Gaussian input, Z-matrix of N, CA and C with variables (Angstrom, degrees):
# hf/3-21g

backbone

0 1
 N
 C     1     B1
 C     2     B2     1     A1
 N     3     B3     2     A2     1     D1
 C     4     B4     3     A3     2     D2
 C     5     B5     4     A4     3     D3
 N     6     B6     5     A5     4     D4
 C     7     B7     6     A6     5     D5
 C     8     B8     7     A7     6     D6
 N     9     B9     8     A8     7     D7
 C    10    B10     9     A9     8     D8
 C    11    B11    10    A10     9     D9
 N    12    B12    11    A11    10    D10
 C    13    B13    12    A12    11    D11
 C    14    B14    13    A13    12    D12
 N    15    B15    14    A14    13    D13
 C    16    B16    15    A15    14    D14
 C    17    B17    16    A16    15    D15
 N    18    B18    17    A17    16    D16
 C    19    B19    18    A18    17    D17
 C    20    B20    19    A19    18    D18
 N    21    B21    20    A20    19    D19
 C    22    B22    21    A21    20    D20
 C    23    B23    22    A22    21    D21
 N    24    B24    23    A23    22    D22
 C    25    B25    24    A24    23    D23
 C    26    B26    25    A25    24    D24
 N    27    B27    26    A26    25    D25
 C    28    B28    27    A27    26    D26
 C    29    B29    28    A28    27    D27
 N    30    B30    29    A29    28    D28
 C    31    B31    30    A30    29    D29
 C    32    B32    31    A31    30    D30
 N    33    B33    32    A32    31    D31
 C    34    B34    33    A33    32    D32
 C    35    B35    34    A34    33    D33
 N    36    B36    35    A35    34    D34
 C    37    B37    36    A36    35    D35
 C    38    B38    37    A37    36    D36
 N    39    B39    38    A38    37    D37
 C    40    B40    39    A39    38    D38
 C    41    B41    40    A40    39    D39
 N    42    B42    41    A41    40    D40
 C    43    B43    42    A42    41    D41
 C    44    B44    43    A43    42    D42
 N    45    B45    44    A44    43    D43
 C    46    B46    45    A45    44    D44
 C    47    B47    46    A46    45    D45
 N    48    B48    47    A47    46    D46
 C    49    B49    48    A48    47    D47
 C    50    B50    49    A49    48    D48
 N    51    B51    50    A50    49    D49
 C    52    B52    51    A51    50    D50
 C    53    B53    52    A52    51    D51
 N    54    B54    53    A53    52    D52
 C    55    B55    54    A54    53    D53
 C    56    B56    55    A55    54    D54
 N    57    B57    56    A56    55    D55
 C    58    B58    57    A57    56    D56
 C    59    B59    58    A58    57    D57
 N    60    B60    59    A59    58    D58
 C    61    B61    60    A60    59    D59
 C    62    B62    61    A61    60    D60
 N    63    B63    62    A62    61    D61
 C    64    B64    63    A63    62    D62
 C    65    B65    64    A64    63    D63
 N    66    B66    65    A65    64    D64
 C    67    B67    66    A66    65    D65
 C    68    B68    67    A67    66    D66
 N    69    B69    68    A68    67    D67
 C    70    B70    69    A69    68    D68
 C    71    B71    70    A70    69    D69
 N    72    B72    71    A71    70    D70
 C    73    B73    72    A72    71    D71
 C    74    B74    73    A73    72    D72
 N    75    B75    74    A74    73    D73
 C    76    B76    75    A75    74    D74
 C    77    B77    76    A76    75    D75
 N    78    B78    77    A77    76    D76
 C    79    B79    78    A78    77    D77
 C    80    B80    79    A79    78    D78
 N    81    B81    80    A80    79    D79
 C    82    B82    81    A81    80    D80
 C    83    B83    82    A82    81    D81
 N    84    B84    83    A83    82    D82
 C    85    B85    84    A84    83    D83
 C    86    B86    85    A85    84    D84
 N    87    B87    86    A86    85    D85
 C    88    B88    87    A87    86    D86
 C    89    B89    88    A88    87    D87
 N    90    B90    89    A89    88    D88
 C    91    B91    90    A90    89    D89
 C    92    B92    91    A91    90    D90
 N    93    B93    92    A92    91    D91
 C    94    B94    93    A93    92    D92
 C    95    B95    94    A94    93    D93
 N    96    B96    95    A95    94    D94
 C    97    B97    96    A96    95    D95
 C    98    B98    97    A97    96    D96
 N    99    B99    98    A98    97    D97
 C   100   B100    99    A99    98    D98
 C   101   B101   100   A100    99    D99
 N   102   B102   101   A101   100   D100
 C   103   B103   102   A102   101   D101
 C   104   B104   103   A103   102   D102
 N   105   B105   104   A104   103   D103
 C   106   B106   105   A105   104   D104
 C   107   B107   106   A106   105   D105
 N   108   B108   107   A107   106   D106
 C   109   B109   108   A108   107   D107
 C   110   B110   109   A109   108   D108
 N   111   B111   110   A110   109   D109
 C   112   B112   111   A111   110   D110
 C   113   B113   112   A112   111   D111
 N   114   B114   113   A113   112   D112
 C   115   B115   114   A114   113   D113
 C   116   B116   115   A115   114   D114
 N   117   B117   116   A116   115   D115
 C   118   B118   117   A117   116   D116
 C   119   B119   118   A118   117   D117
 N   120   B120   119   A119   118   D118
 C   121   B121   120   A120   119   D119
 C   122   B122   121   A121   120   D120
 N   123   B123   122   A122   121   D121
 C   124   B124   123   A123   122   D122
 C   125   B125   124   A124   123   D123
 N   126   B126   125   A125   124   D124
 C   127   B127   126   A126   125   D125
 C   128   B128   127   A127   126   D126
 N   129   B129   128   A128   127   D127
 C   130   B130   129   A129   128   D128
 C   131   B131   130   A130   129   D129
 N   132   B132   131   A131   130   D130
 C   133   B133   132   A132   131   D131
 C   134   B134   133   A133   132   D132
 N   135   B135   134   A134   133   D133
 C   136   B136   135   A135   134   D134
 C   137   B137   136   A136   135   D135
 N   138   B138   137   A137   136   D136
 C   139   B139   138   A138   137   D137
 C   140   B140   139   A139   138   D138
 N   141   B141   140   A140   139   D139
 C   142   B142   141   A141   140   D140
 C   143   B143   142   A142   141   D141
 N   144   B144   143   A143   142   D142
 C   145   B145   144   A144   143   D143
 C   146   B146   145   A145   144   D144
 N   147   B147   146   A146   145   D145
 C   148   B148   147   A147   146   D146
 C   149   B149   148   A148   147   D147
 N   150   B150   149   A149   148   D148
 C   151   B151   150   A150   149   D149
 C   152   B152   151   A151   150   D150
 N   153   B153   152   A152   151   D151
 C   154   B154   153   A153   152   D152
 C   155   B155   154   A154   153   D153
 N   156   B156   155   A155   154   D154
 C   157   B157   156   A156   155   D155
 C   158   B158   157   A157   156   D156
 N   159   B159   158   A158   157   D157
 C   160   B160   159   A159   158   D158
 C   161   B161   160   A160   159   D159
 N   162   B162   161   A161   160   D160
 C   163   B163   162   A162   161   D161
 C   164   B164   163   A163   162   D162
 N   165   B165   164   A164   163   D163
 C   166   B166   165   A165   164   D164
 C   167   B167   166   A166   165   D165
 N   168   B168   167   A167   166   D166
 C   169   B169   168   A168   167   D167
 C   170   B170   169   A169   168   D168
 N   171   B171   170   A170   169   D169
 C   172   B172   171   A171   170   D170
 C   173   B173   172   A172   171   D171
 N   174   B174   173   A173   172   D172
 C   175   B175   174   A174   173   D173
 C   176   B176   175   A175   174   D174
 N   177   B177   176   A176   175   D175
 C   178   B178   177   A177   176   D176
 C   179   B179   178   A178   177   D177
 N   180   B180   179   A179   178   D178
 C   181   B181   180   A180   179   D179
 C   182   B182   181   A181   180   D180
 N   183   B183   182   A182   181   D181
 C   184   B184   183   A183   182   D182
 C   185   B185   184   A184   183   D183
 N   186   B186   185   A185   184   D184
 C   187   B187   186   A186   185   D185
 C   188   B188   187   A187   186   D186
 N   189   B189   188   A188   187   D187
 C   190   B190   189   A189   188   D188
 C   191   B191   190   A190   189   D189
 N   192   B192   191   A191   190   D190
 C   193   B193   192   A192   191   D191
 C   194   B194   193   A193   192   D192
 N   195   B195   194   A194   193   D193
 C   196   B196   195   A195   194   D194
 C   197   B197   196   A196   195   D195
 N   198   B198   197   A197   196   D196
 C   199   B199   198   A198   197   D197
 C   200   B200   199   A199   198   D198
 N   201   B201   200   A200   199   D199
 C   202   B202   201   A201   200   D200
 C   203   B203   202   A202   201   D201
 N   204   B204   203   A203   202   D202
 C   205   B205   204   A204   203   D203
 C   206   B206   205   A205   204   D204
 N   207   B207   206   A206   205   D205
 C   208   B208   207   A207   206   D206
 C   209   B209   208   A208   207   D207
 N   210   B210   209   A209   208   D208
 C   211   B211   210   A210   209   D209
 C   212   B212   211   A211   210   D210
 N   213   B213   212   A212   211   D211
 C   214   B214   213   A213   212   D212
 C   215   B215   214   A214   213   D213
 N   216   B216   215   A215   214   D214
 C   217   B217   216   A216   215   D215
 C   218   B218   217   A217   216   D216
 N   219   B219   218   A218   217   D217
 C   220   B220   219   A219   218   D218
 C   221   B221   220   A220   219   D219
 N   222   B222   221   A221   220   D220
 C   223   B223   222   A222   221   D221
 C   224   B224   223   A223   222   D222
 N   225   B225   224   A224   223   D223
 C   226   B226   225   A225   224   D224
 C   227   B227   226   A226   225   D225
 N   228   B228   227   A227   226   D226
 C   229   B229   228   A228   227   D227
 C   230   B230   229   A229   228   D228
 N   231   B231   230   A230   229   D229
 C   232   B232   231   A231   230   D230
 C   233   B233   232   A232   231   D231
 N   234   B234   233   A233   232   D232
 C   235   B235   234   A234   233   D233
 C   236   B236   235   A235   234   D234
 N   237   B237   236   A236   235   D235
 C   238   B238   237   A237   236   D236
 C   239   B239   238   A238   237   D237
 N   240   B240   239   A239   238   D238
 C   241   B241   240   A240   239   D239
 C   242   B242   241   A241   240   D240
 N   243   B243   242   A242   241   D241
 C   244   B244   243   A243   242   D242
 C   245   B245   244   A244   243   D243
 N   246   B246   245   A245   244   D244
 C   247   B247   246   A246   245   D245
 C   248   B248   247   A247   246   D246
 N   249   B249   248   A248   247   D247
 C   250   B250   249   A249   248   D248
 C   251   B251   250   A250   249   D249
 N   252   B252   251   A251   250   D250
 C   253   B253   252   A252   251   D251
 C   254   B254   253   A253   252   D252
 N   255   B255   254   A254   253   D253
 C   256   B256   255   A255   254   D254
 C   257   B257   256   A256   255   D255
 N   258   B258   257   A257   256   D256
 C   259   B259   258   A258   257   D257
 C   260   B260   259   A259   258   D258
 N   261   B261   260   A260   259   D259
 C   262   B262   261   A261   260   D260
 C   263   B263   262   A262   261   D261
 N   264   B264   263   A263   262   D262
 C   265   B265   264   A264   263   D263
 C   266   B266   265   A265   264   D264
 N   267   B267   266   A266   265   D265
 C   268   B268   267   A267   266   D266
 C   269   B269   268   A268   267   D267
 N   270   B270   269   A269   268   D268
 C   271   B271   270   A270   269   D269
 C   272   B272   271   A271   270   D270
 N   273   B273   272   A272   271   D271
 C   274   B274   273   A273   272   D272
 C   275   B275   274   A274   273   D273
 N   276   B276   275   A275   274   D274
 C   277   B277   276   A276   275   D275
 C   278   B278   277   A277   276   D276
 N   279   B279   278   A278   277   D277
 C   280   B280   279   A279   278   D278
 C   281   B281   280   A280   279   D279
 N   282   B282   281   A281   280   D280
 C   283   B283   282   A282   281   D281
 C   284   B284   283   A283   282   D282
 N   285   B285   284   A284   283   D283
 C   286   B286   285   A285   284   D284
 C   287   B287   286   A286   285   D285
 N   288   B288   287   A287   286   D286
 C   289   B289   288   A288   287   D287
 C   290   B290   289   A289   288   D288
 N   291   B291   290   A290   289   D289
 C   292   B292   291   A291   290   D290
 C   293   B293   292   A292   291   D291
 N   294   B294   293   A293   292   D292
 C   295   B295   294   A294   293   D293
 C   296   B296   295   A295   294   D294
 N   297   B297   296   A296   295   D295
 C   298   B298   297   A297   296   D296
 C   299   B299   298   A298   297   D297
 N   300   B300   299   A299   298   D298
 C   301   B301   300   A300   299   D299
 C   302   B302   301   A301   300   D300
 N   303   B303   302   A302   301   D301
 C   304   B304   303   A303   302   D302
 C   305   B305   304   A304   303   D303
 N   306   B306   305   A305   304   D304
 C   307   B307   306   A306   305   D305
 C   308   B308   307   A307   306   D306
 N   309   B309   308   A308   307   D307
 C   310   B310   309   A309   308   D308
 C   311   B311   310   A310   309   D309
 N   312   B312   311   A311   310   D310
 C   313   B313   312   A312   311   D311
 C   314   B314   313   A313   312   D312
 N   315   B315   314   A314   313   D313
 C   316   B316   315   A315   314   D314
 C   317   B317   316   A316   315   D315

   B1=1.2402
   B2=1.6351
   B3=1.3359
   B4=1.4021
   B5=1.5592
   B6=1.3401
   B7=1.4780
   B8=1.5387
   B9=1.3713
   B10=1.3407
   B11=1.5363
   B12=1.3359
   B13=1.4871
   B14=1.5319
   B15=1.3326
   B16=1.4719
   B17=1.5491
   B18=1.3979
   B19=1.4264
   B20=1.4959
   B21=1.3161
   B22=1.3714
   B23=1.4479
   B24=1.3111
   B25=1.5598
   B26=1.5797
   B27=1.2402
   B28=1.4729
   B29=1.5212
   B30=1.2637
   B31=1.5082
   B32=1.4470
   B33=1.3569
   B34=1.4049
   B35=1.5402
   B36=1.2735
   B37=1.5497
   B38=1.4913
   B39=1.2574
   B40=1.4336
   B41=1.4720
   B42=1.2630
   B43=1.5239
   B44=1.4876
   B45=1.3386
   B46=1.4911
   B47=1.4998
   B48=1.3733
   B49=1.3915
   B50=1.5243
   B51=1.3934
   B52=1.4426
   B53=1.6181
   B54=1.2829
   B55=1.4322
   B56=1.4996
   B57=1.3645
   B58=1.5191
   B59=1.4236
   B60=1.3534
   B61=1.5523
   B62=1.4667
   B63=1.3644
   B64=1.5729
   B65=1.3671
   B66=1.4088
   B67=1.5057
   B68=1.5294
   B69=1.3223
   B70=1.3586
   B71=1.5469
   B72=1.3833
   B73=1.3808
   B74=1.5219
   B75=1.3648
   B76=1.5046
   B77=1.5993
   B78=1.2935
   B79=1.5060
   B80=1.5686
   B81=1.3113
   B82=1.4653
   B83=1.5533
   B84=1.3875
   B85=1.5024
   B86=1.4498
   B87=1.2724
   B88=1.4686
   B89=1.5610
   B90=1.2063
   B91=1.5141
   B92=1.4818
   B93=1.2967
   B94=1.5014
   B95=1.5621
   B96=1.3242
   B97=1.4722
   B98=1.4702
   B99=1.2432
   B100=1.4280
   B101=1.6117
   B102=1.3529
   B103=1.5140
   B104=1.4664
   B105=1.3662
   B106=1.4947
   B107=1.6042
   B108=1.3638
   B109=1.4068
   B110=1.6000
   B111=1.3268
   B112=1.4196
   B113=1.4730
   B114=1.3402
   B115=1.5359
   B116=1.4289
   B117=1.4007
   B118=1.4513
   B119=1.5863
   B120=1.3359
   B121=1.4290
   B122=1.4939
   B123=1.3697
   B124=1.4376
   B125=1.5321
   B126=1.3813
   B127=1.4471
   B128=1.5360
   B129=1.3538
   B130=1.4157
   B131=1.5050
   B132=1.3147
   B133=1.4742
   B134=1.5317
   B135=1.3222
   B136=1.5009
   B137=1.4675
   B138=1.2958
   B139=1.4273
   B140=1.4994
   B141=1.4867
   B142=1.4195
   B143=1.4583
   B144=1.2800
   B145=1.4472
   B146=1.6008
   B147=1.3517
   B148=1.5581
   B149=1.4535
   B150=1.3480
   B151=1.3951
   B152=1.4446
   B153=1.3337
   B154=1.4891
   B155=1.5615
   B156=1.2652
   B157=1.5415
   B158=1.5251
   B159=1.2863
   B160=1.4951
   B161=1.4394
   B162=1.3418
   B163=1.5215
   B164=1.6341
   B165=1.2876
   B166=1.5047
   B167=1.4977
   B168=1.2992
   B169=1.5235
   B170=1.5324
   B171=1.3369
   B172=1.5019
   B173=1.5360
   B174=1.2772
   B175=1.4570
   B176=1.4677
   B177=1.3259
   B178=1.4768
   B179=1.4739
   B180=1.3524
   B181=1.3895
   B182=1.5849
   B183=1.2839
   B184=1.5294
   B185=1.5103
   B186=1.2996
   B187=1.4259
   B188=1.4804
   B189=1.2859
   B190=1.4711
   B191=1.6042
   B192=1.2285
   B193=1.4795
   B194=1.5918
   B195=1.2866
   B196=1.4278
   B197=1.4669
   B198=1.4378
   B199=1.4923
   B200=1.5524
   B201=1.3286
   B202=1.4567
   B203=1.6202
   B204=1.2941
   B205=1.6129
   B206=1.5761
   B207=1.4553
   B208=1.2847
   B209=1.5304
   B210=1.3947
   B211=1.4666
   B212=1.4957
   B213=1.3139
   B214=1.4525
   B215=1.5641
   B216=1.3377
   B217=1.3518
   B218=1.5306
   B219=1.2243
   B220=1.4604
   B221=1.5286
   B222=1.2864
   B223=1.4117
   B224=1.5180
   B225=1.3547
   B226=1.4169
   B227=1.6148
   B228=1.3862
   B229=1.4988
   B230=1.5683
   B231=1.3179
   B232=1.4855
   B233=1.5121
   B234=1.3603
   B235=1.4653
   B236=1.5197
   B237=1.3948
   B238=1.3941
   B239=1.5075
   B240=1.2592
   B241=1.5196
   B242=1.5256
   B243=1.3574
   B244=1.4452
   B245=1.5363
   B246=1.3229
   B247=1.4011
   B248=1.6302
   B249=1.3159
   B250=1.4810
   B251=1.5461
   B252=1.4315
   B253=1.4766
   B254=1.4973
   B255=1.2908
   B256=1.4583
   B257=1.5406
   B258=1.3722
   B259=1.5066
   B260=1.4092
   B261=1.3181
   B262=1.4331
   B263=1.5297
   B264=1.3648
   B265=1.3665
   B266=1.5245
   B267=1.3258
   B268=1.5022
   B269=1.5531
   B270=1.3198
   B271=1.4676
   B272=1.3954
   B273=1.3335
   B274=1.4937
   B275=1.5207
   B276=1.2860
   B277=1.5986
   B278=1.5545
   B279=1.2846
   B280=1.5322
   B281=1.4563
   B282=1.4289
   B283=1.3292
   B284=1.4098
   B285=1.3253
   B286=1.4730
   B287=1.5456
   B288=1.4096
   B289=1.4367
   B290=1.5425
   B291=1.3358
   B292=1.4111
   B293=1.5425
   B294=1.2830
   B295=1.5099
   B296=1.5555
   B297=1.2971
   B298=1.4183
   B299=1.5354
   B300=1.3804
   B301=1.4174
   B302=1.5286
   B303=1.3573
   B304=1.4177
   B305=1.5305
   B306=1.2788
   B307=1.5174
   B308=1.4996
   B309=1.3557
   B310=1.5529
   B311=1.5556
   B312=1.2222
   B313=1.4671
   B314=1.5091
   B315=1.2940
   B316=1.5761
   B317=1.3831
   A1=116.64
   A2=112.45
   A3=121.47
   A4=104.13
   A5=120.15
   A6=119.84
   A7=109.40
   A8=124.05
   A9=126.23
   A10=116.16
   A11=109.47
   A12=113.45
   A13=112.17
   A14=114.44
   A15=116.50
   A16=112.82
   A17=116.46
   A18=120.71
   A19=115.29
   A20=117.97
   A21=122.91
   A22=116.97
   A23=114.43
   A24=121.05
   A25=107.55
   A26=115.75
   A27=118.65
   A28=108.19
   A29=122.65
   A30=120.93
   A31=115.26
   A32=117.92
   A33=120.90
   A34=115.15
   A35=111.90
   A36=120.89
   A37=105.15
   A38=126.42
   A39=128.11
   A40=105.57
   A41=122.45
   A42=122.46
   A43=113.38
   A44=109.28
   A45=116.78
   A46=109.99
   A47=122.51
   A48=123.56
   A49=112.40
   A50=117.26
   A51=119.17
   A52=114.86
   A53=113.70
   A54=118.25
   A55=106.75
   A56=118.56
   A57=116.88
   A58=113.74
   A59=117.60
   A60=123.58
   A61=108.68
   A62=116.47
   A63=117.40
   A64=110.37
   A65=123.59
   A66=121.17
   A67=109.81
   A68=122.55
   A69=121.75
   A70=116.43
   A71=114.22
   A72=117.19
   A73=114.45
   A74=112.10
   A75=117.08
   A76=112.44
   A77=114.03
   A78=115.03
   A79=104.88
   A80=121.37
   A81=120.28
   A82=114.97
   A83=112.09
   A84=112.18
   A85=120.85
   A86=117.47
   A87=124.26
   A88=107.01
   A89=122.99
   A90=125.29
   A91=116.88
   A92=113.96
   A93=122.26
   A94=108.34
   A95=114.61
   A96=113.12
   A97=115.53
   A98=120.88
   A99=119.42
   A100=107.66
   A101=110.52
   A102=120.49
   A103=105.30
   A104=112.23
   A105=116.62
   A106=105.06
   A107=112.86
   A108=115.58
   A109=107.36
   A110=112.88
   A111=120.35
   A112=112.60
   A113=121.89
   A114=116.60
   A115=105.45
   A116=110.71
   A117=117.30
   A118=107.46
   A119=115.26
   A120=117.57
   A121=109.09
   A122=120.11
   A123=121.41
   A124=110.62
   A125=111.76
   A126=112.49
   A127=110.12
   A128=114.56
   A129=115.11
   A130=117.02
   A131=116.64
   A132=118.21
   A133=111.96
   A134=116.78
   A135=119.52
   A136=113.16
   A137=118.97
   A138=120.42
   A139=111.77
   A140=116.20
   A141=119.47
   A142=117.58
   A143=116.46
   A144=118.32
   A145=116.20
   A146=113.87
   A147=118.14
   A148=108.65
   A149=121.87
   A150=122.12
   A151=111.83
   A152=114.95
   A153=121.72
   A154=105.09
   A155=119.73
   A156=119.22
   A157=108.15
   A158=124.22
   A159=124.21
   A160=106.46
   A161=115.08
   A162=122.30
   A163=112.57
   A164=112.15
   A165=117.22
   A166=108.92
   A167=120.58
   A168=118.22
   A169=115.36
   A170=117.93
   A171=119.17
   A172=110.80
   A173=116.51
   A174=117.76
   A175=114.58
   A176=115.10
   A177=122.34
   A178=107.24
   A179=122.74
   A180=123.82
   A181=111.54
   A182=119.26
   A183=116.20
   A184=108.45
   A185=125.41
   A186=124.45
   A187=109.10
   A188=123.19
   A189=124.40
   A190=104.90
   A191=117.82
   A192=117.07
   A193=113.23
   A194=117.86
   A195=121.27
   A196=115.80
   A197=114.62
   A198=117.41
   A199=107.40
   A200=110.37
   A201=113.04
   A202=103.32
   A203=111.59
   A204=116.26
   A205=103.59
   A206=111.37
   A207=116.26
   A208=114.50
   A209=114.17
   A210=114.56
   A211=114.11
   A212=121.14
   A213=123.78
   A214=110.07
   A215=114.67
   A216=122.27
   A217=109.59
   A218=121.15
   A219=127.50
   A220=106.87
   A221=122.09
   A222=123.38
   A223=111.15
   A224=115.44
   A225=120.40
   A226=118.23
   A227=107.16
   A228=112.00
   A229=113.55
   A230=119.48
   A231=115.65
   A232=117.28
   A233=116.31
   A234=114.52
   A235=117.88
   A236=115.13
   A237=116.55
   A238=113.78
   A239=119.55
   A240=122.62
   A241=109.31
   A242=119.29
   A243=117.29
   A244=109.25
   A245=121.24
   A246=118.49
   A247=113.30
   A248=113.26
   A249=117.28
   A250=108.36
   A251=113.76
   A252=121.91
   A253=108.54
   A254=122.87
   A255=127.80
   A256=110.43
   A257=116.81
   A258=118.56
   A259=112.61
   A260=121.10
   A261=125.35
   A262=107.17
   A263=119.62
   A264=127.66
   A265=110.76
   A266=114.24
   A267=120.89
   A268=107.17
   A269=114.98
   A270=116.78
   A271=109.53
   A272=121.25
   A273=126.22
   A274=109.27
   A275=115.38
   A276=118.62
   A277=106.37
   A278=119.02
   A279=117.46
   A280=111.42
   A281=120.18
   A282=118.80
   A283=120.21
   A284=114.63
   A285=124.70
   A286=118.03
   A287=113.48
   A288=114.36
   A289=114.97
   A290=118.18
   A291=123.12
   A292=112.39
   A293=115.15
   A294=123.54
   A295=102.79
   A296=126.34
   A297=129.95
   A298=113.30
   A299=115.72
   A300=125.25
   A301=106.98
   A302=115.25
   A303=114.45
   A304=112.31
   A305=119.13
   A306=119.13
   A307=114.49
   A308=115.41
   A309=116.54
   A310=108.75
   A311=119.28
   A312=120.73
   A313=116.41
   A314=117.31
   A315=117.59
   A316=111.72
   D1=-34.08
   D2=-176.71
   D3=-74.91
   D4=-37.52
   D5=-179.88
   D6=-64.28
   D7=-35.59
   D8=174.59
   D9=-58.86
   D10=-39.63
   D11=-179.34
   D12=-76.24
   D13=-33.95
   D14=175.55
   D15=-68.23
   D16=-37.83
   D17=171.26
   D18=-59.43
   D19=-42.13
   D20=173.37
   D21=-62.90
   D22=-37.00
   D23=177.75
   D24=-70.94
   D25=-37.33
   D26=-177.24
   D27=-74.70
   D28=-35.48
   D29=172.04
   D30=-68.51
   D31=-35.04
   D32=172.14
   D33=-61.61
   D34=-41.41
   D35=-174.13
   D36=-77.13
   D37=-28.27
   D38=173.54
   D39=-67.94
   D40=-43.19
   D41=177.24
   D42=-61.12
   D43=-46.00
   D44=-173.90
   D45=-69.59
   D46=-38.38
   D47=178.59
   D48=-70.98
   D49=-37.37
   D50=170.14
   D51=-62.17
   D52=-33.08
   D53=-178.93
   D54=-70.64
   D55=-45.04
   D56=179.85
   D57=-63.72
   D58=-42.07
   D59=-179.64
   D60=-63.89
   D61=-45.91
   D62=177.73
   D63=-60.88
   D64=-45.45
   D65=-174.55
   D66=-67.33
   D67=-39.16
   D68=176.41
   D69=-63.74
   D70=-42.04
   D71=178.41
   D72=-66.36
   D73=-37.67
   D74=176.99
   D75=-65.82
   D76=-35.40
   D77=-178.67
   D78=-78.19
   D79=-31.02
   D80=176.80
   D81=-69.35
   D82=-42.30
   D83=175.35
   D84=-71.93
   D85=-44.06
   D86=-171.25
   D87=-94.83
   D88=-16.78
   D89=-179.34
   D90=62.50
   D91=31.51
   D92=178.91
   D93=-130.22
   D94=149.57
   D95=177.64
   D96=-70.21
   D97=137.40
   D98=-175.57
   D99=-81.27
   D100=138.42
   D101=-174.85
   D102=-132.15
   D103=169.31
   D104=171.83
   D105=-99.79
   D106=129.45
   D107=-176.10
   D108=173.60
   D109=171.11
   D110=177.25
   D111=-126.92
   D112=22.05
   D113=-175.41
   D114=-91.11
   D115=144.00
   D116=179.82
   D117=-161.61
   D118=153.02
   D119=-176.62
   D120=-75.53
   D121=-35.94
   D122=177.20
   D123=-123.60
   D124=176.07
   D125=-173.44
   D126=-68.77
   D127=-37.47
   D128=173.99
   D129=-61.60
   D130=-36.16
   D131=176.54
   D132=-69.04
   D133=-31.26
   D134=172.84
   D135=-68.30
   D136=-39.30
   D137=175.35
   D138=-60.43
   D139=-45.85
   D140=174.20
   D141=-60.33
   D142=-41.67
   D143=171.41
   D144=-58.70
   D145=-38.09
   D146=179.21
   D147=-72.31
   D148=-30.79
   D149=178.48
   D150=-70.72
   D151=-43.31
   D152=-177.78
   D153=-67.14
   D154=-43.22
   D155=179.19
   D156=-64.37
   D157=-28.67
   D158=-174.09
   D159=-77.64
   D160=-56.42
   D161=-170.98
   D162=-76.09
   D163=-37.80
   D164=-174.67
   D165=-100.38
   D166=4.54
   D167=-173.94
   D168=-67.64
   D169=-36.12
   D170=178.16
   D171=-59.04
   D172=-46.66
   D173=-179.58
   D174=-65.95
   D175=-38.57
   D176=-179.67
   D177=-68.57
   D178=-43.89
   D179=178.55
   D180=-64.36
   D181=-39.74
   D182=176.73
   D183=-68.24
   D184=-41.14
   D185=178.43
   D186=-65.51
   D187=-33.08
   D188=-176.79
   D189=-71.33
   D190=-39.98
   D191=-176.12
   D192=-75.40
   D193=-13.46
   D194=175.87
   D195=-90.70
   D196=-14.77
   D197=178.38
   D198=-72.48
   D199=136.41
   D200=177.42
   D201=-134.12
   D202=161.61
   D203=176.41
   D204=-81.01
   D205=163.26
   D206=-178.04
   D207=-72.24
   D208=131.99
   D209=-178.42
   D210=88.80
   D211=0.36
   D212=175.83
   D213=-106.89
   D214=155.34
   D215=179.55
   D216=-86.52
   D217=153.06
   D218=175.91
   D219=-72.96
   D220=121.40
   D221=175.20
   D222=-88.04
   D223=144.86
   D224=-172.68
   D225=-79.96
   D226=-36.51
   D227=-175.90
   D228=-64.66
   D229=-50.57
   D230=173.96
   D231=-57.16
   D232=-38.49
   D233=171.83
   D234=-61.41
   D235=-45.54
   D236=176.39
   D237=-62.86
   D238=-45.63
   D239=177.16
   D240=-56.90
   D241=-50.70
   D242=-173.44
   D243=-73.63
   D244=-30.86
   D245=175.21
   D246=-66.86
   D247=-31.36
   D248=176.95
   D249=-63.58
   D250=-51.52
   D251=-178.53
   D252=-64.38
   D253=-36.79
   D254=-173.61
   D255=-74.21
   D256=-38.21
   D257=174.48
   D258=-70.43
   D259=-41.72
   D260=179.90
   D261=-61.69
   D262=-46.69
   D263=177.08
   D264=-55.84
   D265=-45.05
   D266=-177.04
   D267=-64.01
   D268=-34.18
   D269=-178.40
   D270=-67.08
   D271=-44.23
   D272=-178.65
   D273=-59.72
   D274=-52.25
   D275=-175.63
   D276=-72.32
   D277=-31.63
   D278=174.99
   D279=-68.64
   D280=-35.98
   D281=175.33
   D282=-66.89
   D283=-33.53
   D284=164.76
   D285=-58.17
   D286=-46.72
   D287=177.38
   D288=-71.47
   D289=-39.61
   D290=178.39
   D291=-62.57
   D292=-41.96
   D293=-177.27
   D294=-70.57
   D295=-45.39
   D296=176.07
   D297=-52.89
   D298=-42.29
   D299=-177.16
   D300=-70.63
   D301=-45.88
   D302=179.00
   D303=-67.61
   D304=-38.00
   D305=178.18
   D306=-67.68
   D307=-25.83
   D308=179.39
   D309=-85.65
   D310=-44.39
   D311=-172.74
   D312=-100.44
   D313=9.81
   D314=171.84
   D315=-103.34

């Protein structure tokens, strides 16, 4: 039972690490803040935005929930809800990445 929980946490952390790395590389290369969306000028740009939204979405969602306006307190409920969604999302993308790695290198 403990090994199942450790495996689930490992898969979730792989997804979250890949999301953070992808977000920072995207912002470094294209010099625009990464956001969740599907708008693009061409079909290829739309596919690029969709892939960034899927793989980098958990990190973007966590960083969006921690942003607050000047002089306002950080509210707990949006942070808890977005962290629940982001970690679930990171598990799904991490599961996709780990299973792709195992399929290619096994």
